[in-house]
C-alpha positions, 0 to 999 in steps of 0.5 A: 396804190403804192405797192402798184406804183413803185413797181411801175416805177421800177419797169419804166426805171428797167427800161431805162437801164436798159437802153442805156446799158445797151448802147454802153456794151456796145461801146468796144465793138463801134471803137473799130467802125469806120466813119462811114459804118459808124454813121450807118450805125447811129441812124438805127436807133431812132425812134425806137430809142428815142420813144424809150427814153421818152416813157422810160426817163420822162415817165419814170420821173414823173411818176417817181415824183408821184409816189415821192409825194404819195411815200410817207416823208423822212421814212427809208423807203421815202430818202431811197425813192428820193435818191432813185429819183436824183439819180434818175435826174442825173442821167437824164441831165447827162442827156441832155448836156452831151448825148443830145447835142451829138445825137443832133450833130448825127442826124443833121443830114437825116430826113426827119418827120416834123417831130423829129427834127423840131426835138433833134433841132434843140441844143444841136451841137456845132461840126467838129471832129466825127471821133470827138463825137463818137467819143462824148455820145459813147461815155456819156451812156457808159455815164447814163448807165452807171446813174440808171444802174444805182437809181434801179438799184435805189428805187428796189431797196426802197421796195424792199423796204 
């Protein structure tokens, strides 16, 4: 059971890493876009990345907590899993502090279903220069990719123990 749960957690962490890395790798190309094109591109991420984030990040954190409870405390594996959870939480925190408010800014004029309107209405960022919003959004994904890569490696090392 522990092995199956560990592999599932690693898979969910791979989803997190994949989504954040996809955004980070787009960064240089998206800097060449003017405001209308950039805003148009931003709208393509929803709902796919939202669903992936919900399943990967929230599901990954919850299953990793369960895994930590099942792992004998004080073992090397336990500490690697704990590090993976800490890095996953750190990456998720960056989302709520930096990425989500800017998502709400990009989507403020979009026609969203009620769940989307409620979700993206949380912590919305006030108006401002779109270039500054772009910079915050893009760099937040680079930071998230780093946290998720380190978390994925920590979980992989836990599996090796």
